[in-house]
C-alpha positions in Angstrom: 130.5 27.8 0.5 127.1 27.5 2.1 126.4 31.2 1.5 127.4 30.9 -2.1 125.0 28.0 -2.5 122.2 30.0 -0.9 122.9 32.9 -3.3 123.0 30.6 -6.3 119.7 29.0 -5.2 118.1 32.4 -4.7 119.1 33.5 -8.2 117.7 30.4 -9.8 114.5 30.8 -7.8 114.2 34.4 -8.9 114.6 33.4 -12.6 111.9 30.8 -12.2 109.6 33.3 -10.5 110.1 35.8 -13.3 109.1 33.2 -15.7 106.0 32.3 -13.6 105.2 36.1 -13.5 105.3 36.3 -17.3 103.1 33.3 -17.6 100.8 34.9 -15.0 100.4 38.0 -17.2 99.7 35.9 -20.2 97.0 34.1 -18.3 95.4 37.3 -17.1 91.7 37.4 -16.3 91.8 33.7 -15.3 91.3 33.6 -11.5 92.8 30.5 -10.0 94.7 29.2 -7.0 98.0 27.5 -7.5 100.1 25.4 -5.2 104.0 25.8 -5.1 106.8 25.4 -2.6 107.9 28.5 -0.6 110.1 30.9 -2.5 113.8 30.4 -2.0 114.6 34.1 -1.6 113.0 34.4 1.8 114.8 35.5 4.9 114.7 33.2 7.9 112.1 34.1 10.5 113.1 32.7 13.9 110.4 30.9 15.9 108.7 32.7 18.8 106.3 30.9 21.1 105.2 33.4 23.8 101.5 34.2 23.9 100.1 37.7 24.4 98.3 38.6 27.6 94.9 37.0 27.8 93.3 40.3 28.6 94.4 41.8 25.3 92.9 38.9 23.2 89.7 39.9 21.4 87.2 37.8 19.3 88.6 34.6 20.6 91.9 34.3 18.8 95.3 36.0 18.3 98.0 36.1 15.7 101.0 34.1 16.8 102.8 35.3 13.7 102.3 37.9 11.0 105.1 37.6 8.4 105.4 39.6 5.3 108.3 39.6 2.9 108.3 41.8 -0.2 110.7 41.3 -3.2 110.5 44.4 -5.2 112.5 43.1 -8.2 110.6 39.8 -8.4 107.3 41.6 -7.9 106.4 39.1 -5.2 104.7 39.5 -1.8 105.0 36.6 0.5 102.6 36.2 3.5 102.9 33.8 6.4 100.2 33.7 9.1 99.6 31.7 12.2 96.3 32.2 14.1 95.7 30.5 17.5 92.1 29.8 18.6 91.6 30.4 22.3 87.8 30.1 22.6 84.6 29.0 20.8 84.2 32.6 19.6 87.5 32.3 17.9 86.3 29.3 16.0 83.6 31.4 14.5 85.8 34.4 13.7 89.0 32.8 12.5 88.1 29.5 10.7 88.4 30.8 7.2 91.1 32.0 4.9 90.4 34.9 2.5 93.0 36.3 0.0 92.1 39.1 -2.4 94.0 39.4 -5.8 93.6 40.8 -9.3 94.1 38.1 -11.9 94.7 40.7 -14.6 98.2 41.1 -13.3 98.6 38.9 -10.2 99.1 35.1 -9.6 98.2 33.5 -6.3 100.3 30.6 -5.0 99.5 28.8 -1.8 102.5 27.0 -0.1 100.9 25.4 2.9 97.7 25.3 5.0 98.3 23.4 8.2 96.1 23.0 11.3 98.2 22.2 14.4 96.4 20.2 17.0 98.2 18.9 20.1 101.4 19.9 18.4 100.7 17.6 15.5 100.2 18.9 11.9 97.1 18.3 9.8 97.4 19.2 6.2 94.5 21.2 4.9 95.9 22.5 1.6 93.2 21.5 -0.9 92.9 23.6 -4.0 89.5 22.2 -4.9 88.2 23.5 -1.6 88.8 27.1 -2.6 85.9 29.3 -3.8 87.2 32.0 -6.1 84.5 34.7 -6.2 84.3 38.2 -7.5 85.4 40.6 -4.7 83.3 43.6 -5.5 82.8 45.3 -2.2 82.6 48.7 -3.8 79.9 47.8 -6.4 77.3 49.6 -4.3 79.4 52.7 -4.9 79.3 52.0 -8.7 83.0 50.9 -8.8 83.9 47.6 -10.4 87.5 46.6 -9.6 87.9 43.2 -11.2 89.5 41.7 -8.1 88.7 38.2 -6.7 88.7 36.6 -3.3 90.1 33.1 -2.8 88.0 31.8 0.0 88.6 28.6 2.0 86.3 27.7 4.9 88.1 25.3 7.1 86.1 22.4 8.7 86.7 20.8 12.0 88.4 23.7 13.8 88.5 23.3 17.6 89.5 25.4 20.6 93.3 25.3 21.0 94.0 24.8 17.2 96.8 26.8 15.5 96.0 27.6 11.8 99.1 28.2 9.8 99.1 29.2 6.1 101.4 30.9 3.6 101.0 32.2 0.1 102.7 34.5 -2.4 101.1 37.1 -4.7 103.3 37.6 -7.8 102.9 40.5 -10.2 102.3 44.2 -10.0 100.0 46.5 -11.9 101.8 47.5 -15.2 100.3 50.9 -15.0 103.0 51.9 -12.5 105.7 51.2 -15.1 107.9 49.4 -12.6 108.0 52.2 -10.0 107.6 50.8 -6.5 105.5 52.4 -3.8 104.0 50.8 -0.7 102.6 51.4 2.7 103.4 48.8 5.4 101.5 48.7 8.7 103.1 47.4 11.9 99.9 47.1 14.0 96.6 45.3 13.3 93.3 45.2 15.1 94.1 41.9 16.8 97.0 41.2 19.1 100.2 39.9 17.4 102.7 37.9 19.3 105.4 38.1 16.6 105.5 40.4 13.6 108.3 40.0 11.0 108.5 42.2 7.9 111.2 42.2 5.2 111.6 44.4 2.1 114.1 43.2 -0.6 115.1 45.6 -3.4 118.0 46.2 -5.7 120.8 48.3 -4.2 120.5 50.4 -7.4 116.9 51.3 -6.7 116.5 54.4 -4.7 113.7 54.1 -2.2 112.4 56.9 0.1 111.1 56.0 3.6 108.9 57.9 6.0 108.0 56.5 9.4 104.5 57.3 10.8 104.5 57.1 14.6 107.0 54.8 16.3 108.0 51.8 14.1 110.3 48.9 14.8 114.0 49.7 14.1 115.0 48.6 10.6 118.0 46.2 10.2 119.5 46.9 6.8 121.8 44.4 5.1 123.2 44.1 1.6 124.1 41.0 -0.3 124.5 40.1 -4.0 123.3 43.5 -5.2 120.2 43.4 -3.0 119.3 45.5 0.0 117.2 43.9 2.8 115.2 46.0 5.2 114.1 43.9 8.1 111.6 45.0 10.8 110.7 42.8 13.7 108.3 43.3 16.7 106.9 41.3 19.5 103.7 41.4 21.6 102.1 44.1 19.4 98.8 45.2 21.1 95.7 45.5 19.0 94.9 48.9 17.5 91.8 50.8 18.6 90.4 53.6 16.5 88.0 56.1 18.0 84.7 56.4 16.1 85.1 60.2 15.9 88.7 60.5 14.9 89.5 62.3 11.7 90.3 60.2 8.6 93.8 61.8 8.4 94.7 61.0 12.0 97.4 58.3 12.2 97.1 56.1 15.2 99.0 53.0 14.0 102.7 52.8 13.3 103.5 52.3 9.6 106.1 53.2 7.0 105.6 54.8 3.7 107.9 53.7 0.8 108.2 55.5 -2.5 110.5 55.5 -5.4 109.5 59.0 -6.4 111.9 61.8 -5.3 109.2 64.5 -5.5 105.8 65.3 -6.7 107.1 66.3 -10.1 107.7 62.6 -10.8 104.1 61.7 -9.9 102.9 64.5 -12.2 105.0 63.3 -15.1 103.8 59.7 -14.5 100.1 60.7 -14.3 100.3 62.9 -17.4 101.9 60.1 -19.3 98.9 57.8 -18.7 96.2 60.5 -18.8 96.8 62.9 -21.6 93.9 65.2 -22.6 92.2 64.2 -25.9 93.0 66.1 -29.1 91.6 65.9 -32.5 88.3 64.8 -31.0 85.8 62.9 -33.2 82.5 61.2 -33.0 79.6 62.1 -30.7 81.9 64.1 -28.4 83.0 66.3 -31.3 79.4 66.8 -32.3 78.4 67.8 -28.7 81.4 70.3 -28.5 80.2 71.9 -31.8 76.7 72.2 -30.4 77.8 73.8 -27.2 80.0 76.3 -29.2 77.1 77.2 -31.4 74.9 77.7 -28.3 77.3 79.8 -26.3 79.0 81.7 -29.1 82.3 83.3 -28.1 81.3 83.4 -24.4 83.9 81.1 -22.6 82.0 81.4 -19.3 78.8 80.0 -20.8 80.8 77.3 -22.7 82.5 76.3 -19.4 79.2 75.9 -17.6 77.6 74.0 -20.5 80.5 71.6 -20.6 80.4 71.1 -16.8 76.6 70.4 -16.9 77.2 67.9 -19.8 79.8 65.9 -17.9 78.1 66.1 -14.5 74.5 65.4 -15.5 74.7 63.3 -18.7 77.6 61.0 -17.9 76.7 58.8 -14.9 79.3 57.7 -12.3 80.4 54.1 -12.8 84.0 53.0 -12.6 85.4 49.9 -14.3 88.8 50.0 -12.6 90.3 46.7 -13.6 94.1 46.4 -13.9 95.7 49.5 -15.4 92.4 51.4 -15.3 92.8 51.6 -11.6 94.8 54.8 -12.4 94.4 55.3 -16.1 91.4 57.1 -17.5 89.4 55.8 -20.5 89.5 57.7 -23.7 87.1 60.7 -23.4 85.4 59.8 -26.7 84.6 56.4 -25.3 83.4 57.8 -22.0 81.0 60.2 -23.6 79.7 57.6 -26.0 79.0 55.1 -23.2 77.8 57.8 -20.9 79.5 56.5 -17.8 82.9 56.8 -16.1 84.6 57.1 -12.8 86.2 60.3 -11.4 89.3 60.2 -13.6 87.2 59.4 -16.7 84.8 62.3 -16.1 87.6 64.7 -15.2 89.7 63.9 -18.3 86.5 64.2 -20.4 85.8 67.7 -18.9 89.5 68.8 -19.4 89.4 67.7 -23.0 86.1 69.5 -23.6 87.4 72.7 -22.0 90.6 72.6 -24.0 88.6 72.2 -27.2 87.4 75.8 -26.6 90.8 77.2 -25.7 90.3 77.1 -21.9 93.4 76.1 -19.9 92.3 73.1 -17.9 94.0 70.4 -16.0 93.2 67.2 -14.0 93.9 67.4 -10.3 94.5 64.5 -8.0 93.2 64.9 -4.4 92.6 62.7 -1.4 89.0 63.1 -0.2 89.7 61.7 3.2 93.0 63.2 4.4 92.5 66.4 2.3 95.1 69.1 3.2 97.1 66.6 5.3 98.2 64.9 2.1 101.2 67.3 2.4 102.5 65.0 5.1 102.7 62.0 2.7 105.6 60.9 0.6 105.0 61.5 -3.1 103.4 58.3 -4.4 100.7 57.2 -6.8 98.8 55.7 -3.8 98.4 59.1 -2.1 95.2 60.0 -4.0 91.7 58.5 -4.2 89.9 61.1 -6.3 90.3 63.2 -9.4 88.9 66.7 -10.1 89.4 69.6 -12.5 90.8 73.1 -12.4 90.4 75.6 -15.2 91.3 79.2 -15.9 88.2 80.8 -17.3 88.6 84.5 -18.4 91.3 85.0 -15.8 89.4 83.3 -12.9 90.7 80.0 -11.5 87.8 77.6 -11.1 87.7 74.2 -9.4 85.1 71.6 -10.4 84.3 68.1 -9.2 82.9 66.4 -12.3 81.3 63.6 -10.2 78.9 65.9 -8.4 75.5 66.2 -10.2 72.6 68.6 -10.0 74.9 71.5 -9.0 73.2 74.9 -9.0 74.6 78.4 -9.8 75.5 80.1 -13.0 78.7 80.7 -15.0 81.8 80.0 -12.9 79.8 80.3 -9.7 80.1 76.6 -8.7 80.6 75.0 -5.3 83.8 72.9 -4.8 84.3 70.6 -1.8 87.0 71.4 0.8 89.7 69.0 -0.5 92.4 71.2 1.0 95.4 70.4 -1.4 95.7 68.7 -4.7 98.3 67.8 -7.3 97.7 69.7 -10.5 98.7 67.5 -13.5 100.4 70.2 -15.5 103.8 70.0 -17.1 106.4 71.6 -14.9 104.4 71.3 -11.7 106.5 70.0 -8.8 104.4 70.6 -5.7 100.9 70.3 -4.2 98.6 73.3 -4.7 96.4 74.8 -1.9 92.8 74.8 -3.1 90.8 77.9 -2.2 87.9 77.0 0.0 84.4 77.7 -1.5 81.9 79.7 0.5 80.0 77.0 2.4 76.2 76.7 2.2 73.9 76.6 5.1 70.7 74.9 6.2 67.8 77.0 7.6 65.2 75.0 9.5 61.9 76.4 10.5 59.4 74.2 12.5 56.0 75.8 13.1 53.5 74.3 15.6 50.0 75.8 15.4 48.1 74.9 18.6 44.4 75.4 18.5 43.6 74.0 22.0 44.8 71.2 24.2 42.8 68.4 22.5 42.7 69.3 18.8 45.4 68.1 16.4 48.4 70.4 16.1 49.2 71.7 12.7 53.0 71.1 12.2 54.7 72.8 9.3 58.4 72.3 8.5 60.1 74.7 6.1 63.8 74.0 5.3 66.0 76.1 3.1 69.3 74.8 1.7 71.9 77.0 0.0 75.0 76.3 -2.1 76.5 72.9 -1.5 73.7 72.0 0.9 71.3 72.7 -2.0 73.4 70.5 -4.3 73.3 67.7 -1.8 69.5 67.7 -1.2 68.8 68.2 -4.9 70.8 65.1 -5.7 69.2 63.2 -2.8 65.6 64.0 -3.9 66.4 63.0 -7.5 67.9 59.7 -6.5 65.5 58.8 -3.7 62.2 59.9 -5.2 59.5 61.9 -3.5 57.4 59.0 -2.3 60.3 57.4 -0.5 61.5 60.8 0.8 58.1 61.5 2.3 58.0 58.1 4.0 61.5 58.5 5.5 60.6 62.0 6.7 57.4 60.8 8.3 59.2 57.9 9.9 61.7 60.4 11.4 59.1 62.5 13.0 57.1 59.4 14.2 60.0 58.7 16.5 59.0 61.8 18.5 55.3 62.0 17.8 53.6 58.6 17.6 50.3 60.0 16.2 51.7 62.1 13.4 50.1 62.1 10.0 51.1 63.7 6.7 48.6 66.4 5.7 50.0 67.4 2.3 52.7 66.3 -0.1 56.1 67.9 0.3 56.5 70.9 -2.0 59.9 71.8 -3.5 60.9 75.3 -4.6 64.3 75.2 -6.4 66.1 78.3 -7.7 69.0 76.8 -9.7 70.5 80.1 -10.6 70.8 81.2 -7.0 71.3 77.6 -5.9 68.7 77.8 -3.2 66.3 75.0 -2.6 63.3 75.1 -0.1 61.1 72.2 1.0 57.9 72.5 2.8 56.3 69.7 4.8 52.9 69.7 6.5 51.7 67.3 9.2 49.0 67.0 11.9 49.9 65.7 15.3 47.4 64.1 17.7 48.1 63.9 21.4 50.7 66.6 21.1 50.5 67.2 24.9 51.3 64.8 27.7 49.4 64.8 31.0 51.2 65.5 34.3 49.2 63.4 36.8 50.5 65.5 39.7 49.6 68.9 38.5 46.7 67.8 36.2 48.2 70.0 33.5 49.1 69.2 29.9 52.6 70.0 28.7 54.7 69.6 25.6 58.4 69.1 25.1 60.4 70.7 22.2 63.9 69.6 21.3 66.4 70.9 18.7 67.0 67.5 17.1 68.8 68.8 14.0 71.4 70.5 16.2 71.8 67.5 18.6 72.4 65.1 15.7 75.5 67.1 14.7 77.1 66.8 18.1 79.4 63.8 18.4 79.0 61.3 21.1 82.2 61.2 23.1 83.2 58.7 25.7 85.7 59.2 28.5 88.4 57.1 26.9 88.8 59.1 23.7 92.4 60.2 23.2 92.4 61.4 19.6 91.2 64.5 17.8 87.5 64.6 17.1 86.3 65.0 13.6 83.7 67.7 12.9 81.3 67.9 10.0 83.1 70.9 8.5 81.9 73.1 6.9 78.5 73.1 8.7 76.2 76.1 9.3 72.8 75.3 10.8 70.1 77.8 11.7 67.2 76.1 13.4 64.0 77.9 14.5 61.0 76.5 16.4 57.8 78.6 16.4 54.8 77.7 18.6 51.6 79.6 17.9 49.3 79.5 20.9 46.4 81.7 21.8 46.9 83.7 25.0 50.5 84.7 24.5 53.5 83.6 26.4 54.7 84.5 29.9 58.4 83.9 29.4 61.6 85.8 30.1 63.7 86.3 27.0 66.9 84.2 27.2 70.1 84.1 25.2 73.0 81.6 25.5 76.2 81.5 23.4 79.3 79.3 23.3 82.1 80.5 21.1 85.3 78.5 20.6 88.1 78.4 18.0 86.5 75.3 16.4 82.8 75.8 16.7 80.2 78.3 17.9 76.7 77.8 19.2 73.9 80.2 20.2 70.3 79.9 21.4 67.6 82.6 21.7 64.2 82.2 23.4 61.8 85.0 22.7 58.0 85.6 22.5 55.9 88.0 20.6 52.1 88.0 20.9 50.9 84.5 20.5 54.2 83.1 19.1 57.0 81.5 21.0 60.3 81.4 19.1 63.2 79.2 19.9 66.3 79.8 17.7 69.4 77.7 17.6 72.6 78.2 15.6 75.5 75.8 15.2 78.6 76.3 13.0 81.8 74.3 12.8 84.8 76.5 12.1 87.4 73.8 11.6 87.4 70.1 10.7 88.4 68.8 14.1 88.8 69.6 17.8 92.4 68.8 19.0 93.1 66.5 21.9 94.0 69.4 24.3 90.5 70.9 23.8 88.5 67.7 24.2 87.6 68.3 27.9 86.1 71.7 27.0 84.3 70.2 24.0 82.8 67.4 26.2 81.7 69.9 28.8 80.0 72.0 26.1 78.2 69.0 24.6 77.0 67.8 28.0 75.7 71.2 28.8 73.8 71.5 25.5 72.3 68.0 25.7 71.2 68.5 29.3 69.4 71.8 29.0 70.6 73.8 26.1 68.5 72.2 23.4 65.2 71.5 25.1 62.2 73.5 26.1 59.0 72.5 27.9 55.7 74.4 28.4 52.4 73.8 30.2 49.0 74.4 28.6 46.8 74.5 31.8 44.6 72.2 33.7 43.2 69.3 31.7 39.5 68.8 31.2 37.3 66.1 29.7 37.5 66.6 25.9 33.8 65.9 25.6 32.9 68.6 28.1 35.6 71.2 27.5 33.2 74.0 28.2 33.8 77.1 30.4 30.7 76.7 32.5 30.9 80.0 34.4 31.1 81.8 31.0 28.0 79.9 29.8 26.1 80.9 32.9 27.1 84.5 32.5 26.0 84.5 28.9 22.7 82.7 29.8 21.8 85.3 32.4 22.8 88.1 30.1 20.6 86.8 27.2 17.6 86.2 29.5 18.0 89.6 31.0 18.2 91.3 27.7 15.1 89.4 26.5 13.1 90.6 29.4 14.4 94.1 29.0 13.6 94.1 25.3 10.0 92.9 26.0 9.6 95.6 28.6 10.8 98.3 26.3 8.7 97.1 23.4 5.5 97.0 25.5 5.9 100.5 27.0 2.8 102.5 26.0 3.6 105.4 23.6 1.4 108.5 22.9 -1.4 108.3 20.3 -0.4 109.2 16.8 -2.6 110.4 14.1 -2.1 108.6 10.8 -4.0 107.7 7.7 -6.5 105.0 7.5 -5.6 101.4 6.8 -2.6 99.2 7.5 -0.7 99.9 4.3 0.6 103.3 5.3 4.2 104.4 4.3 6.0 101.1 3.4 9.6 100.3 4.3 11.7 101.3 1.3 14.6 103.3 0.1 17.7 103.2 2.3 15.7 101.4 5.0 16.1 98.2 3.0 19.8 98.4 3.4 19.4 99.0 7.1 17.2 95.8 7.4 19.8 93.8 5.5 22.6 95.2 7.6 20.9 94.3 10.9 20.3 90.7 9.7 23.9 90.4 8.5 25.2 91.8 11.7 23.2 89.3 13.7 24.5 86.4 11.7 28.1 87.7 11.8 28.0 88.2 15.5 26.7 84.6 16.0 29.5 83.3 13.9 32.0 85.3 15.8 30.7 84.0 19.2 30.7 80.4 17.9 34.3 80.6 16.6 35.8 82.9 19.1 36.4 80.2 21.8 34.7 82.4 24.3 33.2 79.3 26.0 36.3 77.0 25.6 37.9 76.1 28.9 41.2 75.3 27.2 41.4 78.9 25.9 40.6 80.2 29.4 43.2 77.9 30.9 45.8 78.9 28.4 45.7 82.4 29.8 46.4 81.2 33.3 50.2 81.1 32.9 50.3 83.9 30.3 52.2 87.1 31.1 49.1 89.0 30.1 46.6 86.5 31.6 44.4 89.0 33.5 44.0 91.3 30.5 43.4 88.3 28.2 40.7 86.9 30.4 39.1 90.4 30.8 39.1 90.7 27.0 37.4 87.3 26.8 34.6 88.4 29.1 34.1 91.7 27.5 34.2 90.2 24.1 31.6 87.6 25.0 29.3 90.0 26.8 29.7 92.8 24.3 28.9 90.6 21.3 25.9 89.1 23.0 24.5 92.6 23.7 25.3 93.6 20.1 23.5 90.5 18.8 20.4 91.1 20.9 20.3 94.8 20.0 20.5 93.9 16.3 17.7 91.4 16.6 15.6 93.9 18.6 16.2 96.7 16.1 15.2 94.3 13.3 11.9 93.4 15.0 11.2 97.1 15.6 12.0 97.9 12.0 9.7 95.2 10.6 6.9 96.4 12.8 7.5 100.1 12.0 7.5 100.9 15.7 7.7 104.5 16.6 10.6 103.9 19.0 12.8 102.4 16.3 14.8 105.6 15.4 15.8 106.2 19.0 16.7 102.5 19.6 18.8 102.1 16.5 20.6 105.3 17.3 21.4 103.8 20.7 22.5 100.6 18.9 25.0 102.5 16.7 26.3 104.4 19.7 26.7 101.2 21.7 28.6 99.5 18.9 31.0 102.5 18.7 31.5 102.5 22.5 32.0 98.7 22.6 34.6 99.1 19.8 36.5 101.7 21.8 36.6 99.7 25.0 37.5 96.4 23.2 40.4 98.1 21.3 41.8 99.7 24.4 41.8 96.4 26.4 43.2 94.5 23.3 46.3 96.8 23.5 47.1 95.5 27.0 47.5 91.9 25.9 50.2 92.8 23.3 48.7 90.6 20.6 49.0 92.4 17.2 46.4 90.1 15.6 43.7 90.8 18.3 44.5 94.5 18.3 44.2 94.6 14.6 40.8 93.0 14.6 39.6 95.3 17.3 40.8 98.4 15.4 39.0 97.2 12.3 35.7 96.8 14.3 36.2 100.2 15.8 36.7 102.0 12.5 33.8 100.2 10.9 31.5 101.1 13.9 32.6 104.7 13.6 31.9 104.9 9.9 28.5 103.3 10.3 27.5 105.6 13.1 28.7 108.7 11.1 26.5 107.7 8.2 23.3 106.3 9.7 22.7 108.4 12.9 22.3 111.7 10.9 20.1 109.8 8.4 17.7 108.6 11.2 17.6 112.2 12.6 16.8 114.0 9.4 15.0 111.6 7.0 11.3 112.3 6.4 10.8 108.7 5.3 12.0 107.6 8.7 9.7 110.1 10.3 6.7 109.0 8.2 7.4 105.2 8.3 8.0 104.5 12.0 4.7 105.7 13.6 3.2 102.6 15.0 2.7 103.1 18.8 2.2 100.5 21.5 -0.5 99.3 21.7 -1.0 99.5 17.9 -4.7 100.6 18.3 -3.6 103.7 20.3 -4.2 106.1 17.3 -6.6 108.7 16.0 -8.8 108.1 13.0 -8.9 110.6 10.1 -10.7 108.6 7.5 -9.9 107.5 4.0 -10.3 110.9 2.4 -7.4 112.5 4.0 -4.5 113.0 1.7 -1.1 111.5 2.8 1.8 113.3 1.3 4.5 111.2 -0.3 7.5 110.8 2.0 11.1 111.3 0.9 14.3 110.0 2.4 
């Protein structure tokens, strides 16, 4: 008799709740908190008073009870929670009640809020105390859900209090057409002393269950045409997710419930609420006409224009209230308002493609679990994203309409690695494996140009992005803006180099057709070197930051697979250009695993050191049984596989960074050459008979070019000595540790001495020429022969330092000296103008007089 009364009371309560639910739907969009007694259909949850172990309690509180009872037929979800505060920290973390609901189809009824203190109840149920606020946590992601949070902040909560509250959410989203699907978790991130879960459904409703991990054993009973599934657990420890575990990895026990027998049912349901638009009118019809006129009968071009229209002209913004959580808006409306979410944009693109006879369909995917969606029961909750597939001229193409600024041409378009998807096409009954697009790569090239140990270093960063990497950076630059991008880049490098300054604005070279984008950054770095007080040397450290940032940080407690940023392909090169070359041994290192591969190459050529690092992830995770190997590889790379240090030489005072021995050598050489030149000039020469007066044969003809050449040579050699760092101590020191240090220093000495001699000879020859000295032809012939010999010696020694730039300059000087000698030496041997012009002896009065009447024949070159 008592059971009959309970059954009768449950039926009456159910009828009343159905009435309340209908009133709730009628009062949609009016968020409010109601107060009612507990539902009569609930199963009895027996008390349980044992506390969890103190060592498992986190944040200062635990759940004494988590009770959830779901009535499928009444569309009601009942929740009963008891939280116990064990410390002052728990007062901060657990003294508020927050329930989220969607007023467009749900009603929120609170039944009790009680604070138990010293085993005495204190009623805290006060509707006026609730703050009902918009719950738009995804608004930053341009998604408006229309849900609300009923928030109650409890006052006067103390250590040892037990907070007990219960409420019921009534109503389900009508878009599901009465089909029931749910996902119930049996573990939270706080310890639970007692967990009690009940699912009530009609015995006629066929539900499919799938357990994930080990769940409590279900106790199934039937009564009055209803089936009850009861799960109960005690002392449930808190769940702990690892930061690096893949999104698809299931660590907590849960059960999936679905009324769908297969994916065909989900396809039919989704097609019913998202049919492609036909008989299109308005602005959308006009745009379709424009695209057809522009592309003619070329479906490939039409496809690409339609994709660009949806991707770039219709911004991403989702108004996902009520039924529009799964139903797309009308494509005409979406195009006119120029915004929509993933399903809005996908259905718009499908409709546009079908308008030109292209077979296109919407596809549901899960952007987190990707291919692992095949392990799920068929439900409408299984997906979080919508994309498009189309058959264009016999080629199956996949498009994500929410990606903007995609490069490429025709059907050449990158599609993310979503793994598997449900194609919404009549007759489809299974998930489809999505072919993986060829992944892009990022090529980094950092160039450090070091002049000396105290001047600012010129730092150039050239980065090339291809395919999806180009799409991503293109979108980033467009949304962030160049000024903010330059600031963020400079801040990034400033973490390594405190005295770095931007030299030029970032330049961007974007090839949309090839989908390749290149950025170039230029900086100057002061105090690039650090001083080692023990060795009195300056050194610099280089580190492959871009590679290091892609390596996960793994602790010793991790027991889950580790997610990898797949697909990833990085090629990172560091070039350091330093005078004097490099004394290093070429080195190569490689790590090749089934899930990733890494390589590094250290080489040098001439004045350039090149460090090249490559990292590629081959799969999306490293399994648990390979974690020890992965940890070891990461440790090895972080310790010595990504860094490189080099010394520049002994430090000197920047204000007196002069190679004093070289200065002394040059000084003695100059003084000696001056004395030698004066002695040669003042050597007495035989008397020469020449015509009367001081205006005998003037300097003219080709001799003018000789005079100009000697002056230009003197100036050029001065400039070469000044800029050649011959007297720079830092340059000398840089050769100390070089592989070709001896040859480099010898070349420095010969270069300095040889250029000084060349300079003094050019000046001496110019003086002789202007004074028309009789010894000028012999001296300048010696000058040309010296330049040729100096060029030969300098070129031979330059070959020993293995510096292509220096050897090239030396060869140029040698060739020029050879050509000059070949032209001018014969001229000074044979020219009558030379013979008749340079006749002044030393002393100048040492001549014979012939008088003014003698005829002086005209000289010719």
